[in-house]
N, C-alpha and C positions, 0 to 999 in steps of 0.2 A: 877274468879267465874262467872258463867253465871246467867241468870235470874231465873233459876230453883234452884239455890243454890249449884249446883255441881261445883267442882273445875275443871277448864279448863286448860288443858296442852297447853302451848304456845310453838310453834316451830318457833322461830324468832331469827334473829341475834341481835335484840334489847332487847331480854329478859335478865334480870339481876336477877339471883337467889338470895335468901336471903343469907346473909353471914353465914359462918360457926360458930358454937357455940363458938369456941375459940375467936371470935371477938366481942361477945355480950357485953362485958364489956368495949370495946374501947370507949373513949369519943368522942362525936360529938357535933356540935352546930346546933340547930334548928333555921331556918330563915323563914321569910315571906318577900314577895316583896311588898313594899309600894311606889307607885309613880315612883321614879327613883332610888331607892336604896334597898339593902337587909338589913333587920333589924333583929339582933339576938334576940331571945326571950327566949332561954333556953340552958343550957349546961347539957348533961346527957349521960348515956351509950347508945350505939347503940341499944341494945335490947329495952330499954324504949322509945327511939326516934322512933323506928319502930312502936311500939304500939300507940304512940302519933300521928304519921303520919296517921295510919289507922283510928283512931278516927276522926281526922280532915277531912279526905276524906269522911267519913260517914256524916259529917255535912256540906259538900260542901265547905270546906276550903282547901286551898293549902298551905302546908309548905314543905320546902326542908331541907335535912340534909346534912351537910358538915363536913369533918374532922375538929377537933377543931383548927388546925393550919392554916386552909385555910380561907381567907376572900374573899367571892365572890365579894365584892365591888371593889377589886383590878383588877378584870378582866371583870366585867359586862359591863363597858362602851365600851371597845374595842370589846367585843363580839357583843353588840348592833349595833355599827357602821358597823361592817362587815356584820351583818344580813340585814342591810338596803341597802347594795350595790346591 
């Protein structure tokens, strides 16, 4: 959405469309990053998590959604080490 409130069409290889309706009830974990680790704050359906993400963004907060079986703490350290090289 641009500053006039109109929806902006994104033509980018980084653009990730919202998931199909059939995945809306899939369970995800909502995380925020604190200091040096990911902290899980809620388990919920993908549809609810997307709404929560949008509300958080409006308040200037950043949260991330991960599949419930994925723990980002297992890979964040190796990712951070590679990013610093």
